[in-house]
C-alpha positions in Angstrom: 4.8 39.2 -19.6 7.0 38.8 -17.2 7.6 34.5 -16.2 5.6 33.3 -14.2 7.2 30.7 -11.4 5.5 27.3 -11.3 6.1 26.0 -6.9 7.0 21.8 -5.8 4.8 20.0 -3.4 5.3 19.5 0.1 8.0 21.5 -0.1 10.2 20.4 3.4 8.9 17.1 4.3 12.4 16.1 5.2 15.4 17.6 6.6 18.8 17.3 7.1 21.5 20.0 8.0 25.1 19.8 8.8 28.8 21.5 7.8 27.5 24.6 6.2 25.2 22.2 4.4 21.2 22.3 4.3 19.0 19.5 2.7 15.3 19.9 2.0 12.4 17.2 -0.1 9.7 17.7 -1.7 7.4 15.4 -3.2 7.6 17.5 -6.2 3.4 18.5 -6.5 1.4 17.7 -10.0 4.1 18.7 -12.6 7.9 17.8 -10.8 9.9 15.5 -9.9 10.5 14.8 -6.2 13.5 16.4 -5.4 16.4 16.8 -2.2 17.3 20.8 -3.0 20.6 21.3 -1.5 21.5 25.0 0.1 24.7 26.7 1.1 24.8 30.3 2.4 25.3 32.9 0.5 28.2 36.2 0.8 25.2 37.2 3.0 24.7 35.0 5.4 21.3 33.6 3.5 21.1 30.4 2.1 20.6 30.1 -1.6 19.9 26.6 -4.2 23.0 25.2 -5.2 21.8 22.5 -6.6 18.7 20.0 -6.9 19.4 15.9 -6.7 16.6 14.2 -7.9 17.4 10.2 -8.0 18.6 8.0 -10.4 14.8 7.3 -11.3 13.0 10.3 -11.2 9.7 9.1 -11.2 10.0 7.6 -7.5 7.1 9.0 -6.0 8.9 8.7 -2.7 12.9 9.9 -3.0 13.7 12.4 0.1 10.4 11.3 2.1 13.4 10.8 4.7 17.0 12.5 5.0 20.0 12.1 7.2 23.7 13.7 6.9 26.8 13.0 8.6 30.4 14.4 7.5 30.0 15.5 3.7 27.5 11.9 3.3 23.6 11.8 3.0 21.2 9.4 2.6 18.0 9.7 0.9 15.2 7.3 0.9 13.6 6.6 -2.3 10.8 3.7 -3.9 12.4 1.3 -0.9 16.0 2.4 -1.8 18.9 4.5 0.5 20.7 6.1 -1.6 24.1 7.3 -0.7 25.4 10.9 -1.6 29.0 11.9 -1.0 30.2 15.5 -1.3 32.8 16.1 -3.8 36.2 17.8 -2.8 36.6 19.7 -5.9 33.0 21.6 -6.6 31.6 20.5 -3.5 28.7 18.2 -4.6 26.6 15.7 -3.8 27.3 12.3 -6.0 25.8 9.2 -6.3 28.2 6.1 -4.7 25.7 3.6 -3.5 22.5 2.3 -2.6 21.4 -0.1 -0.7 17.9 -2.1 -1.8 15.4 -2.9 1.1 14.5 -6.3 0.4 11.2 -8.0 1.1 9.9 -4.6 3.0 8.1 -2.1 1.7 8.3 0.7 4.3 12.1 0.4 4.4 13.6 4.3 4.7 10.2 5.2 6.5 12.9 6.3 9.1 16.7 7.5 9.0 20.0 8.2 10.8 23.8 8.3 10.1 26.7 8.8 12.3 30.2 7.7 12.0 30.1 5.3 9.4 27.1 3.8 11.0 23.5 4.2 8.9 20.2 2.8 10.7 17.2 2.0 8.5 14.0 1.5 9.4 11.7 -1.3 7.8 8.4 -1.6 9.8 6.8 -4.3 7.6 9.2 -7.1 8.0 8.3 -10.1 9.5 5.0 -7.8 10.4 6.8 -6.8 13.9 9.2 -3.9 11.8 13.1 -4.3 11.9 16.1 -1.7 11.9 19.1 -2.4 9.8 21.9 -1.5 10.3 25.0 -0.6 8.1 28.5 0.1 8.3 30.6 2.1 5.5 34.0 -0.5 5.1 37.3 1.1 3.6 36.1 0.2 0.3 33.8 3.4 0.5 30.6 0.1 0.0 27.8 0.1 2.5 27.5 -3.1 3.8 24.4 -4.7 6.7 26.1 -5.8 9.2 22.5 -6.1 11.7 19.1 -6.6 11.7 18.1 -5.6 15.1 13.7 -6.3 16.1 11.9 -5.5 18.9 12.7 -8.0 22.3 8.3 -8.7 22.1 8.6 -10.0 18.3 4.3 -8.7 18.9 2.8 -8.3 16.0 2.8 -4.4 14.2 4.2 -3.5 16.7 5.4 -0.6 15.5 9.2 -1.1 15.7 11.6 1.3 14.4 8.9 3.8 13.9 10.9 6.6 15.4 14.8 6.4 16.3 17.9 8.5 17.0 21.5 7.4 16.8 24.4 9.1 19.2 27.7 8.2 19.5 27.6 4.7 19.2 24.3 4.3 20.4 20.7 3.3 18.9 17.4 4.5 21.0 14.5 2.9 18.7 10.8 3.3 19.2 8.3 0.7 19.2 4.7 2.6 19.5 2.7 -0.1 19.9 4.9 -1.9 22.3 4.7 1.3 24.4 8.4 1.0 24.6 12.1 2.6 23.0 14.8 0.4 22.8 18.6 1.6 23.5 21.4 0.2 21.9 25.0 0.2 22.5 27.6 -1.2 19.5 30.3 -3.1 19.9 32.7 -3.0 17.1 30.1 -4.9 14.1 27.8 -5.4 17.4 24.8 -3.9 18.6 23.5 -5.5 21.7 20.0 -3.9 24.0 21.3 -1.6 26.8 18.2 -0.5 28.3 14.5 -0.3 28.1 12.8 3.2 28.2 9.3 2.2 28.7 6.0 3.9 28.8 5.4 3.6 33.5 2.1 5.4 34.1 1.2 6.1 30.4 -1.4 4.1 28.4 -0.8 1.9 26.2 -2.8 3.5 23.2 -0.8 6.6 23.9 1.7 6.1 20.7 5.1 6.4 23.2 7.3 6.1 20.7 6.2 7.3 17.8 9.0 10.6 18.1 12.7 10.2 19.8 15.7 11.7 20.3 18.5 10.6 22.0 22.0 13.0 22.9 24.3 12.4 25.2 22.6 12.1 29.1 19.3 12.7 27.6 16.5 11.3 26.2 13.1 12.4 24.8 10.2 10.5 23.6 7.2 12.0 22.4 4.0 10.1 23.2 1.2 11.9 20.8 -2.2 9.9 21.7 -1.9 10.3 25.4 -4.7 11.3 27.4 -7.5 11.5 24.0 -5.3 12.3 22.1 -3.3 16.0 23.2 -0.3 14.2 24.2 2.8 14.3 26.9 6.7 13.8 26.1 8.8 11.9 28.7 12.0 13.1 29.3 14.6 10.7 30.2 18.3 11.3 31.7 21.1 9.4 32.5 22.4 9.0 36.6 25.7 8.2 36.8 25.7 7.3 40.8 25.6 4.8 42.7 22.1 2.9 41.3 23.8 4.4 38.0 21.1 4.1 35.3 18.2 5.9 33.0 15.4 7.2 35.7 12.2 9.1 34.1 12.8 12.7 34.8 9.6 15.0 33.4 7.3 14.3 32.0 5.7 17.2 29.8 2.5 17.8 28.8 0.2 20.7 26.7 -1.1 23.4 28.7 -4.2 23.6 27.2 -6.6 20.7 27.0 -7.7 21.9 23.5 -4.1 20.9 22.0 -3.4 18.0 20.1 -0.9 15.6 19.2 2.0 17.1 21.6 4.8 15.2 21.3 4.1 13.9 17.5 7.8 15.8 17.1 10.4 15.5 19.8 14.1 17.1 19.9 16.9 18.0 22.0 18.7 20.8 21.5 21.1 20.9 23.8 21.1 20.0 27.5 19.1 22.1 29.1 16.9 22.7 26.4 14.0 20.2 24.4 11.9 21.0 21.4 8.4 19.8 21.6 6.4 19.9 18.2 2.5 20.5 18.7 0.8 20.4 15.4 -2.5 21.0 16.4 -2.7 24.7 18.4 -5.7 27.0 17.9 -4.1 30.1 16.4 -5.5 33.5 15.7 -8.2 33.6 13.9 -9.7 30.7 15.0 -7.6 28.6 12.7 -5.4 26.0 13.5 -1.8 26.3 13.5 1.0 24.8 14.8 3.6 25.7 17.8 7.3 24.7 18.4 7.6 24.9 22.2 10.9 25.4 23.7 11.1 23.6 27.7 14.2 24.1 30.1 15.5 21.1 31.9 17.9 23.6 34.1 17.5 22.1 37.5 16.4 26.0 38.9 13.6 26.1 36.7 10.3 24.7 36.0 10.5 22.7 33.1 6.7 23.2 32.8 7.1 27.2 31.7 8.0 27.3 28.0 8.7 29.8 24.7 7.2 29.4 21.9 8.6 29.8 18.2 6.4 32.8 16.3 6.4 32.9 12.7 5.8 29.6 11.7 3.4 27.2 10.5 3.8 23.5 12.2 1.7 21.1 11.2 1.4 17.2 11.2 4.2 16.1 8.8 6.1 19.6 9.4 10.1 18.6 10.6 12.3 20.5 12.6 16.3 20.2 12.3 18.9 22.4 14.5 22.6 22.6 14.0 24.3 24.9 16.6 22.2 28.1 16.7 20.3 27.3 13.9 16.5 25.7 13.3 14.9 24.8 10.2 11.2 24.5 10.6 10.1 22.4 7.5 6.1 22.7 7.1 4.8 20.5 3.8 1.4 20.9 4.8 1.9 24.9 4.8 0.4 27.1 1.0 -2.2 24.4 0.6 0.8 21.8 0.5 2.8 23.7 -1.5 5.4 23.7 1.8 8.0 26.3 3.3 10.9 26.1 5.2 11.8 28.2 7.9 14.8 29.5 8.9 15.5 30.8 12.5 18.5 32.4 14.6 19.2 31.9 18.5 20.4 35.0 19.9 20.7 33.2 23.2 17.3 34.1 24.3 15.0 34.0 21.6 14.4 32.2 18.0 13.3 34.3 15.3 12.7 33.9 11.5 15.3 35.4 9.3 14.7 33.8 6.4 11.7 31.4 4.4 12.4 28.7 1.5 10.7 27.4 -1.1 11.5 26.1 -4.2 10.3 27.3 -7.2 9.9 24.5 -10.3 8.9 24.5 -13.6 8.6 28.3 -15.3 5.9 28.8 -17.2 6.1 30.4 -20.3 4.9 34.2 -19.8 4.2 35.9 -23.5 1.4 38.0 -25.0 0.0 37.9 -28.8 1.2 34.7 -30.1 -0.1 32.9 -33.0 -0.7 29.3 -32.4 1.5 27.7 -35.5 2.8 24.1 -35.8 1.0 23.0 -32.9 3.0 25.7 -31.1 1.9 28.9 -28.9 5.0 30.3 -26.4 5.7 26.7 -26.0 2.1 25.6 -25.1 0.5 22.7 -27.1 -2.3 24.2 -29.1 -4.5 23.6 -32.4 -6.4 26.9 -34.2 -6.2 28.9 -31.0 -4.1 31.6 -30.4 -2.6 33.1 -26.4 -3.6 36.5 -26.3 -2.3 36.6 -23.2 -1.3 35.2 -19.4 -2.0 36.4 -15.9 -0.2 34.0 -13.4 -1.4 33.9 -10.0 1.2 35.5 -8.9 0.4 38.9 -10.5 -3.5 38.9 -8.9 -1.7 39.0 -5.5 -2.9 35.4 -4.2 -1.0 33.9 -1.5 0.7 30.7 -2.6 -0.7 27.3 -3.4 -4.0 28.9 -3.9 -5.9 28.0 -6.7 -8.0 28.9 -9.2 -11.5 27.3 -9.8 -14.4 28.9 -11.3 -14.4 32.3 -14.0 -17.5 34.2 -15.6 -17.8 37.6 -17.6 -19.2 40.5 -17.7 -19.5 43.0 -20.4 -20.4 46.5 -19.0 -23.3 48.0 -20.7 -21.8 51.3 -20.4 -18.6 51.5 -21.4 -18.8 47.7 -23.2 -15.5 47.2 -21.1 -15.2 43.3 -20.6 -13.9 42.0 -17.0 -13.1 38.4 -16.1 -14.5 37.3 -12.8 -12.4 34.4 -11.2 -12.5 32.5 -8.5 -10.0 31.5 -6.2 -9.8 29.2 -2.6 -9.9 32.3 -0.9 -11.9 35.0 -2.9 -12.8 36.5 -6.1 -10.4 38.1 -8.4 -12.0 41.0 -10.9 -10.1 42.2 -14.2 -10.2 44.5 -17.1 -9.5 43.2 -20.3 -10.2 45.9 -22.3 -6.3 45.2 -24.0 -6.9 41.6 -23.0 -3.0 41.1 -24.6 -2.8 43.4 -21.4 -5.0 42.2 -18.4 -5.6 44.2 -16.0 -6.1 43.1 -12.5 -8.3 45.6 -10.0 -8.6 43.5 -7.0 -10.2 41.1 -5.0 -13.5 40.3 -3.1 -11.8 38.0 -0.2 -14.4 34.9 0.9 -16.8 36.1 3.3 -15.1 36.7 6.6 -14.4 33.4 9.1 -15.2 30.9 5.5 -12.1 29.0 5.5 -10.2 28.8 2.1 -12.9 26.3 -0.9 -11.3 24.5 -3.4 -15.0 25.4 -5.0 -15.5 28.9 -5.5 -18.3 29.6 -8.6 -20.0 33.0 -10.0 -22.3 33.9 -12.1 -23.7 37.6 -13.1 -27.0 39.4 -13.0 -28.3 43.0 -13.2 -24.6 44.1 -13.2 -24.0 42.0 -10.5 -21.8 39.2 -9.3 -23.5 36.1 -7.1 -20.0 34.0 -5.6 -21.0 31.3 -3.9 -18.0 28.6 -1.9 -18.7 24.5 -1.4 -16.8 22.9 1.8 -16.9 26.8 2.9 -18.9 26.1 6.6 -20.5 29.8 6.6 -19.8 31.0 3.6 -23.0 32.0 2.0 -23.3 34.1 -1.5 -21.6 37.1 -2.1 -23.2 39.7 -4.0 -21.3 42.3 -5.9 -22.3 45.3 -7.2 -19.6 45.2 -10.4 -20.7 48.7 -11.4 -18.3 49.7 -9.2 -15.4 48.4 -11.3 -16.2 51.6 -13.5 -13.9 54.1 -11.6 -11.0 53.2 -8.5 -8.5 55.3 -7.7 -5.9 53.3 -7.0 -5.1 49.2 -7.6 -5.6 46.7 -6.3 -8.4 47.3 -4.6 -9.6 44.9 -1.5 -13.4 45.5 -2.0 -16.4 44.4 0.5 -19.5 42.2 -0.7 -22.3 44.6 -1.9 -25.2 42.5 0.0 -24.9 39.1 1.7 -27.6 36.3 1.5 -27.0 33.6 4.3 -29.9 31.2 3.9 -27.7 29.3 2.7 -24.4 28.4 4.4 -21.6 26.1 1.6 -23.0 25.7 -2.1 -21.1 24.3 -4.7 -22.2 25.9 -7.3 -24.7 28.9 -8.0 -27.0 28.7 -11.4 -28.6 31.7 -12.6 -31.4 32.0 -15.5 -31.0 36.1 -16.4 -34.0 35.7 -18.6 -36.3 35.7 -14.9 -34.2 36.6 -12.6 -34.1 33.9 -10.4 -30.9 32.2 -8.9 -30.1 28.2 -7.9 -27.9 27.3 -5.9 -26.9 23.3 -6.0 -24.8 20.7 -3.5 -25.7 22.5 -0.3 -24.0 22.0 2.7 -23.1 22.7 5.6 -26.2 24.7 7.4 -29.0 26.6 6.2 -32.0 25.5 3.8 -30.3 22.6 2.0 -33.0 21.6 -0.1 -31.3 18.2 0.1 -28.8 19.1 -2.0 -30.5 20.3 -4.8 -32.1 23.5 -5.9 -32.5 26.3 -3.7 -33.9 28.8 -5.3 -33.5 32.3 -4.9 -35.5 36.0 -6.5 -32.7 37.9 -7.3 -34.8 40.3 -9.6 -33.8 43.1 -7.0 -29.9 41.9 -6.7 -29.6 43.5 -3.5 -32.3 42.2 -1.7 -32.2 38.3 -2.5 -35.4 36.2 -1.6 -36.0 32.6 -0.6 -38.2 31.2 -3.7 -38.9 27.0 -2.6 -36.8 24.0 -3.2 -36.7 21.5 -5.5 -34.6 18.1 -5.2 -35.7 15.2 -7.2 -34.8 12.0 -4.7 -34.7 9.2 -7.3 -31.3 11.2 -8.0 -28.3 11.6 -6.1 -25.6 9.3 -4.4 -27.7 9.6 -1.3 -30.9 9.4 -3.2 -31.6 13.0 -1.7 -31.8 14.5 -5.6 -28.6 16.4 -4.7 -27.3 18.4 -7.9 -23.7 19.0 -8.4 -24.5 21.6 -11.4 -27.6 22.5 -13.5 -28.6 24.6 -16.3 -32.1 26.8 -16.5 -33.7 28.1 -19.4 -37.0 29.5 -20.6 -37.2 26.6 -22.9 -38.2 26.8 -26.5 -37.2 23.5 -28.1 -39.2 20.8 -29.4 -41.4 19.5 -26.3 -44.3 22.0 -26.8 -45.8 20.8 -24.4 -43.1 23.2 -22.3 -42.4 25.8 -24.6 -42.6 29.0 -22.2 -41.8 27.2 -19.4 -38.4 27.9 -17.0 -37.2 24.4 -17.0 -33.6 23.1 -15.1 -31.8 20.4 -16.2 -29.8 19.2 -13.1 -26.4 16.8 -13.3 -27.1 14.8 -10.4 -24.3 12.6 -9.6 -26.3 9.3 -10.7 -28.4 10.7 -13.6 -29.7 13.6 -15.5 -33.0 15.7 -13.9 -35.2 17.3 -15.7 -37.8 19.8 -14.3 -40.5 22.3 -14.7 -39.3 25.3 -11.5 -42.1 27.9 -13.3 -43.8 27.8 -9.8 -41.5 27.9 -7.8 -43.8 26.9 -4.5 -44.9 23.7 -6.8 -41.9 22.8 -8.5 -42.1 19.4 -11.0 -39.7 16.4 -11.9 -40.5 15.7 -15.9 -38.0 13.3 -16.2 -34.3 12.1 -15.8 -31.6 9.9 -17.7 -29.1 7.7 -16.0 -26.5 5.5 -18.0 -25.2 1.7 -16.7 -21.7 2.9 -16.6 -21.9 6.1 -14.7 -19.2 7.4 -12.8 -20.4 11.1 -11.6 -22.7 13.0 -13.6 -20.7 16.1 -13.2 -21.2 19.3 -15.7 -23.9 19.6 -18.6 -25.2 22.5 -20.8 -27.8 22.2 -24.1 -27.5 22.6 -27.3 -29.1 26.5 -28.2 -32.2 24.9 -29.9 -32.7 23.0 -26.3 -33.2 19.9 -28.4 -30.2 18.1 -27.1 -28.4 18.4 -23.6 -23.9 17.9 -23.6 -23.0 16.3 -20.5 -19.4 15.5 -19.0 -18.8 12.4 -16.5 -15.9 13.3 -14.1 -15.1 10.2 -12.3 -15.3 7.8 -15.4 -12.1 7.9 -16.8 -10.3 7.9 -13.0 -12.4 5.1 -12.2 -10.9 3.5 -15.7 -14.8 2.7 -16.8 -13.3 4.6 -20.1 -9.6 5.4 -21.4 -10.5 8.2 -23.4 -12.1 11.7 -22.4 -15.8 10.9 -22.7 -18.8 12.9 -23.7 -22.6 11.8 -23.4 -25.1 13.1 -25.7 -28.7 13.1 -25.1 -31.6 13.6 -27.1 -34.2 15.5 -24.9 -36.8 16.6 -27.4 -39.4 14.2 -25.2 -37.9 15.9 -21.9 -39.7 13.1 -20.0 -37.9 10.4 -21.8 -34.7 11.8 -22.4 -32.2 9.4 -24.5 -28.4 9.2 -24.8 -27.6 9.2 -28.6 -24.0 8.9 -28.4 -20.9 8.7 -26.4 -18.1 10.9 -27.9 -14.4 10.7 -27.4 -11.7 13.2 -27.2 -8.2 12.4 -28.2 -6.5 11.8 -24.5 -7.3 10.8 -21.7 -7.9 13.5 -19.2 -10.9 14.0 -17.0 -13.2 16.4 -18.1 -14.2 19.0 -16.1 -16.5 21.9 -17.3 -18.2 22.6 -20.9 -20.5 25.4 -22.1 -22.3 25.6 -25.6 -22.3 28.7 -27.8 -23.6 28.9 -31.2 -22.4 25.2 -32.4 -19.3 25.3 -30.9 -18.8 23.9 -26.9 -16.2 24.7 -24.8 -14.6 22.0 -22.8 -11.9 22.9 -20.1 -10.6 18.9 -19.5 -8.3 19.5 -16.8 -4.6 18.1 -17.9 -5.6 18.9 -21.6 -6.9 22.5 -21.3 -9.3 24.0 -23.5 -10.9 21.4 -26.5 -13.5 23.3 -28.6 -15.6 20.8 -30.4 -18.0 21.7 -33.1 -21.5 20.1 -32.2 -23.8 21.4 -35.8 -24.4 18.2 -35.8 -25.1 16.6 -32.3 -24.7 13.1 -33.3 -21.5 13.6 -34.9 -19.1 15.8 -32.5 -15.7 16.8 -33.7 -12.8 18.3 -32.1 -11.7 21.0 -34.5 -9.2 22.9 -32.6 -7.4 23.2 -28.7 -5.1 24.8 -26.0 -3.3 22.9 -23.5 -2.9 25.2 -20.3 0.4 22.7 -18.8 2.7 22.5 -20.4 4.2 19.8 -18.3 3.5 16.0 -17.4 1.1 13.8 -19.9 -3.3 14.5 -20.5 -4.1 12.1 -17.9 -7.1 11.7 -15.6 -6.8 13.8 -12.5 -7.1 17.3 -11.5 -4.9 19.5 -12.7 -4.6 21.8 -15.0 -7.7 24.1 -16.5 -10.9 24.3 -14.6 -13.2 26.8 -16.6 -14.0 29.5 -19.7 -15.7 31.7 -20.5 -16.5 31.7 -24.3 -19.6 34.8 -24.4 -17.3 37.8 -24.7 -18.4 39.9 -28.0 -14.6 40.4 -28.8 -14.2 36.6 -28.8 -11.8 36.6 -26.3 -12.2 33.4 -24.6 -11.2 33.5 -21.2 -9.9 30.1 -19.2 -8.5 29.4 -15.2 -6.3 27.3 -14.5 -5.8 25.9 -11.8 -2.3 26.4 -10.5 -0.7 28.5 -13.9 -3.2 31.4 -13.7 -5.7 33.3 -16.0 -5.4 32.4 -19.7 -7.1 34.8 -22.3 -7.1 33.3 -25.8 -8.7 33.4 -28.8 -9.7 30.9 -31.2 -8.3 31.5 -35.4 -11.4 31.5 -38.3 -12.4 27.5 -38.9 -14.7 26.6 -41.2 -17.5 24.5 -39.5 
């Protein structure tokens, strides 16, 4: 199978361009090092990656948050330091030549400018009022601090130096809280204040000065919070006549009252055109898109007219760099935070996107039928679990940055073929596992039209139908899909449509199904419809394509808001040791603050039976019963993150008395990874614990669980607490394969080696 590229995060958060070089930084995301990527043009004039700079301290999280370039010198901010790289003449590589320390300013380098041997660096928190440090390169090549500028008002929190621009020995410094921008000019090594460009009729709340640019006789200053956050941009012009000086020339404002933060980015293209960034612009499909407006300043044209750049994403944090007829727009929030940089070329009248760049980081191993030996299988850490195959996200036609979530399985009773049902941020994927060494992507059921992408998508199966919900997804509702459609498909892949739709819920965190009774239970409902307090929204699905509301249950003594919110649940026909409830339909809820046990046999009159809580609970997330219904195994999603425990913890409850569950054991795994979903089959518990992957636990003696096997789906980083790596598993296929979703990686098909339990 082909290798799967892994992507760096926030690509395009800072950009610099010049002399045939393009520099784009990325934060590194979950498993890559923050870098500055150096591009050059190839023979076909397309930009290609030459190399990447990671800085001397590869762990610095903010390396590359600001960039500046001038005449073979690249300045990079990282970890309260500015690193200076100079281009070698022999091979053209950029090599670290100096580094400038911040001193006491923790925000050193939030803005950066470089020109003619001068380097300007912001220090926003210095003296609580902000400073701009000016450094000059001496004849030996060292950078020496020669001046420190402060705002004339020296008021607290003036945000002095939040943005600035250097041009021809001048420096324009924005001070948003002071509602001003200050222009300095150099005379030798001294810098003196030559003009104050105040906000005039704009209010002090406009944040005038959060964006500035200076070029020749023009200055433009952004005020993105003007007029209740609609924003504005003020154009200044130097007038060289008897009353010479800087004069306010034009105030640009958005033409649409629904715009927000107009002017958060401003840039002078040339003496006749100015660019203004509009990061929140209502665009197609009612989704928020960004826009870049190009305004003409020619005397015979109306400055209110503009051209809009098409084919780019521009959001808060986006960046722009211009070099002649080329423009680079970085959109670090695009692709769900993976980021992208669009290259545009001007033909004199319009700008057209000619290339899109993003960085390929870690290369996932891509092999099939690899036996776990010596703790390794094709580069993955493992123990007694073999890699049958791996299907990367890209091969399931997922958009870049989309992450996987839940997984379930369906076995066709007619053909015996096993299928994987995989949720992701934008829909549900169906995979044919008849040959598990070569999984076949069949197609995707997109999310309900009009609903946004969702991190949480959950799917379960009943009577050859899939039932799908999503959380934080507005009016998504519950999709119902007839899985029998997968038996005969003419051409692949297919974009499927929902067979039916249930709209009495909008968003829901999870869907629980009791296949013995034919009832579904939506939990964590929100955003409209009948939420049942976030508890059990009960649905009769005995006729799968004609679901009907059956009732609510919520134990108001549980949940963070005391509404009985259930994050997840399991509902069964009870066959455990508490004879009082034999044959009853009992639900076990993971309700944030406690486990909740309820009798829902009578949907019109459900009854709370018991709850179980413990003193250091952080977030009661999910759990599953032992097959004899005597024990309940529960995970706590936040206890590792909050430092309540230092290893992955599973709580074991004795539920032989449903009215009085007793926690009898805390089982700790070998890593500090955050636990997510767990399921029990026979004497084995299958945990998907984020960064540490699939863990298989022997629970034949519930009071003494023992880990016996594992497979780590993220062969990078450490197994620490956090939300990266595996989401869920489905261990119930008759063939013995285990399907596992790993958020940014893809679908893993695994098989446990024979183990004596």
